[in-house]
C-alpha positions in Angstrom: -1.7 1.0 -16.0 1.8 2.3 -14.8 4.9 2.2 -17.1 7.1 3.2 -14.5 8.1 2.8 -10.3 7.1 6.2 -10.0 3.8 6.2 -11.1 3.0 3.0 -10.0 4.3 4.5 -6.5 1.4 7.3 -6.6 -0.7 4.9 -7.9 -0.6 3.1 -4.9 -0.4 6.4 -2.2 -4.2 7.3 -4.8 -4.9 4.2 -4.1 -4.2 3.7 -0.2 -6.2 7.2 0.2 -9.1 5.4 -1.6 -9.4 2.7 0.3 -9.4 4.6 3.5 -12.7 6.1 2.3 -14.3 3.1 2.5 -13.6 1.7 -1.3 -11.0 -1.4 -1.7 -11.3 -1.9 -5.3 -8.6 0.7 -6.2 -6.3 -1.3 -3.7 -7.5 -4.6 -5.9 -5.9 -3.5 -8.7 -2.8 -2.1 -7.8 -2.1 -5.5 -6.5 -0.2 -8.8 -8.6 -2.5 -11.2 -8.9 0.2 -13.7 -8.0 -0.1 -16.1 -4.9 3.7 -14.8 -4.3 2.5 -11.6 -3.1 3.3 -10.2 0.2 1.5 -7.6 2.8 2.7 -6.8 6.3 0.9 -4.3 7.5 0.2 -1.6 10.3 -2.5 -3.9 12.2 0.3 -6.9 12.5 -0.2 -10.4 10.9 0.6 -11.3 7.3 -1.4 -12.0 4.0 0.6 -14.1 1.5 -1.6 -14.6 -2.0 -3.8 -12.2 -3.6 -6.8 -13.3 -2.3 -6.0 -13.4 0.6 -4.1 -9.4 0.5 -7.1 -8.8 -1.2 -9.6 -9.7 1.7 -7.2 -8.3 3.8 -7.9 -4.9 1.6 -12.0 -5.3 1.9 -11.5 -6.0 5.5 -9.1 -1.8 6.6 -12.1 -0.2 3.8 -14.7 -1.6 5.5 -13.3 -0.2 8.7 -13.8 3.5 7.0 -11.0 5.2 8.8 -11.0 8.0 6.9 -8.6 10.8 6.8 -5.0 11.4 4.3 -2.4 9.5 3.8 0.9 10.4 1.8 3.8 10.0 1.6 7.3 12.0 2.2 10.8 10.8 1.6 10.3 9.0 -1.4 13.1 7.5 -2.5 12.0 4.6 -6.1 14.7 1.8 -8.1 14.1 0.4 -11.1 15.3 -2.2 -12.8 14.6 -4.8 -15.9 11.9 -6.3 -14.2 11.1 -5.4 -10.3 12.0 -2.1 -8.3 11.0 -0.8 -5.5 10.1 2.1 -3.0 10.9 3.3 0.1 9.0 6.4 1.6 7.7 7.6 5.3 3.6 7.6 5.6 2.1 10.2 6.9 -1.6 9.8 8.1 -3.6 13.0 9.3 -7.0 12.5 10.8 -7.4 8.5 10.8 -10.6 7.3 13.0 -9.2 4.3 15.2 -10.4 3.3 18.4 -13.6 5.3 17.9 -11.0 9.2 18.3 -8.8 10.3 15.6 -5.9 10.2 15.7 -2.6 11.1 13.1 0.4 8.5 12.6 3.3 8.1 10.6 5.2 4.1 8.5 8.2 3.4 7.4 7.3 1.8 4.0 8.7 -0.6 1.5 6.8 -1.5 -2.0 8.6 -4.3 -4.6 6.8 -3.9 -7.7 6.8 -6.6 -10.3 7.1 -5.6 -14.2 3.6 -8.4 -15.0 2.4 -8.4 -18.5 4.0 -4.4 -19.2 2.3 -2.9 -16.0 4.3 -2.6 -12.7 2.1 -4.8 -10.0 2.8 -4.5 -6.5 4.0 -7.7 -4.6 4.9 -6.3 -1.5 4.2 -4.1 0.9 5.5 -3.5 4.8 5.1 -0.6 7.2 6.4 0.2 10.7 6.7 2.4 12.8 9.8 1.6 14.7 12.9 4.3 14.8 10.0 6.8 13.2 
């Protein structure tokens, strides 16, 4: 359960690291069950709605990319029922195309308070300008 945006943000990045190791369940837990949730990830394309997003993260977990992802230079803004985090994601030792590699992305995460818990409703990453 996330009581504030900082905790929701921290839970998201913990879940992303578990997903990189092959388990999508924690990523499924941080997301809203809403049909208006959206995801634009590093592999291109977008997913809309809880089912499509969960399917996307299950596919990513099955890639067993490994490595570690940390959020740097984090900005947190929290309102009464919506808020966001903006950060630079730094990934190390990921298996990409059969080789170990590193990555740097900008990321925007939007959270909404749903039944007393902050849930992710939008996650977008891109490498432009980093």
